[in-house]
N, C-alpha and C positions, 0 to 999 in steps of 0.2 A: 511711245515704246523706249526711247533713249532715256527717258525719265525713269522709267520702270526698272530698266537695267543698271543705272546708277544706284538705285533703292536697293535692289538686289544684291548687288556687289558690296554696299556697305554693311548690309546683313550678314553675308558669308563672312566677311573680314571680321566682325564683331563676334561670331560663332567659332572662328579659328581661333581668336584670342581668348575667348573663353575656355576653349579646350585646352589650350597651351597651358593657362593658368590653372586649370583642374588637374593636368599632367605633372606640371611643376609642383605643385601642392601636395600631389600623391607621392611623387618622388621625395620631396622634402620629409613628409609624414614617415614614409619608410625607413629612410636615413636615419632619422630621429629614433625610431623604434630599434632599427638594428645596432645604433651606437648605444641605446639604453640596454638592449639585450645583451650584446658583448660587453659592455661594462659592467653588468651583473654577472656575467659567466666568469670575468677575470677576478672579481671579486670574491665569487664563490670558489673559484678554483684555487684561490690563495686562503681560504679558511682552513685555520690551523687543524682542524678537526678532521681534514680529509687529505692531509699531507704527512707525509712520511718522517717521523724523527726518531725513529727505532730501528736498528739493523740488527739482525740476528744471524750468526752464521752456525750452521749445524752439521755435525760428523766429519769435519775436518780434522786430521790428524798431524799431517806434515807442514802444510801451508798455513802460516800464520792468519789468525782471525783479522788482526789489525790491517795486514795488507789485503786482504779481500775486502774489508771494509773501506779502506782508502780509495780502492779501484771504484767501488759502487758510489761512493760519495763524488768521484771525479765526473762520473757519467750522469748523475741525478743534480749536478749542480747547474744552475742557470736556468733560463725560460725558453720555452718555444716561441717564436718571433718576438721574442723579447716581452711577452705577455703572460703566457700559462707557465707555471711551475712545472719542472720535470719531476718534483717530488710529491705532485698529486698522485693519489694512488690509482687513478684511472689512466693517468698518462705516462706511467714509468716506462722508460726506454729498455723493456725488458731483453729484447734481442742484442741491442747494443750492450748491455750489461755481461750477456753470455758471451758475446764474441770476445770482448775485452779480457774477461777473466781466462777464457780458453787460450788468448794470444800471449797474456803474461805468465800464465801457470799452467805450463804442459802437463803438471803430474795431474790436475784436474780432469777427470774422465766424464763425468756427469754432473750437470748444475741444474736444479730445481729452484724456481723462483715463485714464492708464494705471499701473498700479503693477508695475514692471520687477522688484521684488522686495518681500518683506514688509516692506523699510524704507523704500523709495524709491517717491516719488510724482513721476510724470512728466507735465507738462501741455504738450500741443502745441496752439499756435494760430495761426491764420491771421489776417491783417488786411485790413481794405478797402483797397484803392489808390485814390488820388485821382485822378480824371480830368476832373473839372469843378470848379468853385467855384459855391457860391451865395453872394451877397454883399448880400442885403437885398429889402426890397420895391420899392425904387425906385433908379434909376441916381442916384448922389450928383453934386452939383455941384462938388465938388473932389476932388482925389487924396489927402486926410489919412488915412494908415493908422490913425490912432486913430478916426477916424470911420467910415471904410468897413471895416468887419470882414468877413473872408469865411470860409466853412467849406467843407471838402472834401466832394464828393459821389463815388459811385461810378458805374458805368456805368447803374445803375437809378434814379438820381436819388436814392439814400439819403444823407443828410446824417449824416457819422459822427464828426467832429472839426472843430476851430478851424483855420484855416490860419493860417500865418505870413504874413507881408506879402510880396508879390511886385510889383515894380516892373515896368511893362509888361504885357504879356499872355502870362504864361507858361502859365496855365490859361485857357480859354474861359469867361467868366462869364455867370452866369443870374442875374436880377432877377425878383422879383415874389413875391406873397404865396404862403406855403405853407398848406395846409388846416388844420393844427393853429393856425397864427398865435400862437405863443408867444414869450416872450423868448428861451428857450433853443431853437434850431431842431434841436440835436443828437438824433438819433433819428427824424426825420421825414423823409418823402418829398416831394420837389418833383414836381409835376405827376404823380401815379402814374397818372393815367387814360390821358395819351398822352406819357410822357416818351420812351419808346423809339422812337415814331413822329417826334418831334421832332428826335430825335439823327440819326436816319436822314436827314432833310431836311437838316439842318446837313451833314452828311458829304456830300450830293448836291450842296449849295453849293460845298463845298470842291472836289470833283471837277470843277466846272465853272471852278475858278482864282478863285474869289471868296474874298478874305481876310475872315475874321470877326474880332471881339472880342468880342461879348456878345450876349445874348438877354435881352428884357424881356417878360414877360406882364401885360397889362393888365386890370383888372378888368371892362372891356367886351368881354372876349373877344378882343381883337386881340393879336397878337405882333408884336414889333419887333425884327429882327436888325440890329445896327448893324455896319457893316463898317470895317475898319481905315481911318482917314482918311489922305489924304497931306498934310494940314495940321491945325493945332490948333483952326482955326476951324469947319471944317464937318464933321460926322461924317455920311456917308450910312446910311440905313437901308432894310430891306425890310420890308413890313408885310403881314400876312396874317391870317386868321382861325384861332383854335384849332381850329374845327370843319370846317375844310377838309380836302378830300382832298389830302394833303400830295403824293402822286405827282402828281396833275393841276397842282398849284402849281408843282411842280419843272420839269414839263414846259411850261407857259406862261413860266416864267422863262427856260427854255433857249432856248425860241422867240425871245423878245424879246431876248436875248442875242447871237443869230446874224443878227439882221434889221437892215438898215439903215433909219434912220440912227443907230438907237441902238447898234449894234455899234461904230462909230466915235466916237461920242459918249462913250461908257463908257471906251473907250480913252485918247481926247485930252482929254476934260472931267471925268474922274473926280473931280478936286479940287472940282468945284463941283457934283457931284451931291447932291441932298437926299433923295429917295427913291426906291424902285419899289413902287408900290402893287399887291399881288396880291389884293386882296379882292373883286374883282368879276368872278368867274368867267374866261370867256377873255380879257376886256379887262385889259391892263396899263397902269396910268398910272404915269408916272415924271416928275421935275421936277428941272432943273438951275437954279441960282441964278439966269439971266436970264430963263427962261420956263417954261411948262408944255407939256408934250408928252405925247401919249398914243398907244398902237397898239391 
């Protein structure tokens, strides 16, 4: 009985060793296959026929093509895990490219990335259009272009680029603090809460035949819209509250503009107009240089 157990024990040990050899051989086999497969993938991924060597930038107007291309090159330079090239048309870091371009160029609105073939990367961009300018927290006392730096804004009040100096009133100007209150306003929004309503109000004023030059938002909640002056001494303004019903304010202003004696005074004494105050409900106050009147 004891002899049989010894024999059985030796047989079991031999079976275990055999199973371990088989398992080890399988592991070695799969490791070799994996290495061969990985090596093949690495060589295939580096095949020049499926790697980007041409970059095209389309529809950019202000942002330089070379600047966009340089950013793209910086994002596709190198390898994943030191093995697979980022230039491979399947492995392109599209999201990283878009994020970097948006970060570097606030003027870019939309970015579309396509591979027209396995060697060509095509970037189609759209840019924000400047409709207005934001020119600082307060209206400056002088017109020095070095001191009075302005920035372009789109129709939603998004500040996206520094504006070149324009003499005169080429763009309607906005003044007032932005919410972020940073040294560099690019990438911020001006009056995001009610910018659209203010633009609608400004358009209403233009339809009334009032010529406007700029708008100032004050910290006390008042908004002052400055009219184009007939002389360099006096600049008339319209005052209202930022919390007002802008449609109602426009109606009140339209009413006083078509009511005598203001209608005639506005036409004949415009150069002496100081302000039109719309902060007090249906009551409209206005002042010419010589005396105060109200309606």
